[in-house]
N, C-alpha and C positions, 0 to 999 in steps of 0.2 A: 269112762277117762283110761286110755293106756299107757303104763307110764314104762320108761324103760327103765333095768336096775339102779343106776343111778339118782335116776328123781326117785324110785322105792325107797330106795336108802336113806337120801335125804329128807324126804317127807316121814321114815320112819323116824330118825332121830331130832328131829320139828317136833316132828307131836309127843316124843318124850321127856324134851325140854319142856315142853307144854305142859307133861302129866306132873311132872317133877315139881314145875310153878304152881301148880294146882293144889295139889298136894300140901306144898309147904305153907302156901296161902290159907289150908284150909285146917292146918292144924295150929294155926295164931286166930283163928275165926270163934268171934265173940257170940257175935248176935248168929238165933239160931238158921231167919230164913237167909242169911249171907251164907249159912255154911249150908244151910238146904240147895242154894242154888250152885255152891261150890261142886258139892257132891255131883249134883246134874250134870256139869259139866263136865266133871271127873270123867264120869262113867260114857259119859260121849265121846271123849277123849279115848277111855280103853278100847272101845267097838272100835276107833277110825282106828286107831295102831293096829288091835289086831287084823280088822281085811286089809289094811297096808300089809300084815306080814304072809298075813291069805293069799295078797298078789305077787307076794316076791318068793313066794313056794319054798 
């Protein structure tokens, strides 16, 4: 899916907000399984964020 510049910027901003939210949850996670799931989600979000920035150019 090709997005225009405004859509890419909005997607990048939303992804950054999600990254920050997951990082905050991870900092307070006490259960190892939950922390592992959050790290996997964070990795996925970071990959998405990088892909969006690459599309932006």
